[in-house]
C-alpha positions as CSV (number, residue, x, y, z in Angstrom):
1,M,102.8,-105.2,164.4
2,D,102.5,-108.4,162.4
3,N,101.8,-106.8,159.1
4,L,103.0,-103.2,158.4
5,W,100.8,-103.0,155.2
6,L,97.7,-103.0,157.3
7,A,98.7,-100.1,159.5
8,P,95.9,-97.5,159.0
9,P,98.1,-94.5,157.9
10,L,100.0,-96.6,155.4
11,A,96.9,-98.3,154.1
12,F,95.2,-94.9,153.7
13,I,98.2,-93.6,151.7
14,I,98.2,-96.7,149.5
15,V,94.5,-96.4,148.8
16,L,94.8,-92.7,148.1
17,I,97.6,-93.3,145.6
18,I,95.7,-96.1,143.9
19,S,92.6,-93.9,143.7
20,W,94.5,-91.0,142.3
21,L,96.2,-93.2,139.7
22,L,92.8,-94.6,138.6
23,S,91.4,-91.2,138.4
24,Y,94.3,-89.9,136.3
25,L,94.3,-92.9,134.0
26,S,90.5,-92.8,133.5
27,S,90.7,-89.1,132.6
28,A,92.4,-90.2,129.4
29,L,89.1,-91.9,128.4
30,A,87.1,-88.7,128.9
31,Y,85.6,-87.0,125.9
32,R,87.2,-83.7,125.0
33,H,85.3,-81.3,122.8
34,K,87.4,-78.7,121.2
35,G,84.7,-76.7,119.6
36,P,83.8,-73.0,120.3
37,T,80.5,-73.9,122.0
38,G,82.0,-75.1,125.2
39,A,79.7,-78.0,125.5
40,L,81.6,-79.5,128.5
41,T,81.1,-76.3,130.5
42,K,77.3,-76.6,130.3
43,A,75.2,-78.7,132.7
44,Y,73.8,-82.0,131.3
45,A,70.1,-82.1,131.6
46,S,69.0,-85.0,129.4
47,G,69.4,-82.9,126.2
48,E,67.2,-80.0,127.3
49,E,68.5,-76.5,127.7
50,V,69.1,-75.5,131.3
51,K,67.7,-72.1,132.2
52,T,69.9,-69.6,134.1
53,H,67.7,-69.5,137.2
54,R,67.4,-72.6,139.3
55,V,64.8,-73.7,141.8
56,N,66.1,-73.9,145.3
57,P,64.1,-76.6,147.1
58,D,62.8,-75.9,150.6
59,Y,63.8,-78.7,152.9
60,S,62.0,-77.3,156.0
61,Q,59.2,-79.8,155.6
62,F,61.7,-82.7,155.1
63,F,63.8,-82.0,158.2
64,P,61.2,-83.3,160.8
65,F,60.8,-86.6,159.0
66,A,64.6,-87.1,158.6
67,F,65.2,-86.1,162.3
68,F,62.4,-88.5,163.4
69,F,63.7,-91.3,161.3
70,T,67.3,-90.8,162.5
71,L,66.4,-90.4,166.2
72,L,64.3,-93.6,166.4
73,H,66.7,-95.7,164.4
74,V,69.7,-94.7,166.4
75,V,67.9,-95.4,169.7
76,T,66.7,-98.7,168.4
77,L,70.2,-99.7,167.2
78,I,71.8,-98.7,170.5
79,I,69.2,-100.5,172.7
80,A,69.0,-103.6,170.5
81,T,72.8,-104.1,170.4
82,G,73.5,-103.4,174.1
83,P,74.5,-106.2,176.4
84,T,71.7,-108.0,178.3
85,R,71.3,-108.6,182.0
86,S,73.3,-105.6,183.1
87,W,72.1,-102.6,185.1
88,G,74.5,-100.4,183.3
89,S,73.1,-101.3,179.9
90,F,69.6,-100.9,181.3
91,L,70.4,-97.4,182.5
92,I,71.9,-96.5,179.2
93,A,68.8,-97.7,177.4
94,V,66.5,-95.7,179.7
95,I,68.7,-92.6,179.1
96,Y,68.5,-93.1,175.3
97,I,64.7,-93.6,175.5
98,L,64.3,-90.4,177.6
99,G,66.5,-88.5,175.2
100,A,64.4,-89.8,172.3
101,L,61.2,-88.7,174.0
102,L,62.7,-85.3,174.7
103,G,63.8,-85.0,171.0
104,L,60.3,-86.0,169.8
105,L,58.7,-83.4,172.2
106,V,61.0,-80.7,170.8
107,L,60.2,-81.9,167.2
108,F,56.4,-82.0,167.6
109,R,55.9,-78.9,169.8
110,R,53.5,-76.3,168.6
């Protein structure tokens, strides 16, 4: 290796140490309230009191849109960045398109 500092395990450890050090040093700047109210244990909600019960949003209506978006964008990315003038890449593109059609049929079935 030309440069040992760029080896992925060593680079990861260096970044991890720097991140931990920055986190540790920035915690010294954090506000510490020592009163009996325990203000730091409460959730911050723009100054309003947070009720004990919380609303659990239902993402069942969101999932089809997210799946549709992800499916079509991944297929478009794979097809657009594939090599041209090759039967192998054409075959891969056809397989991705058929997979996308199958995914859309499953998504919009009734």
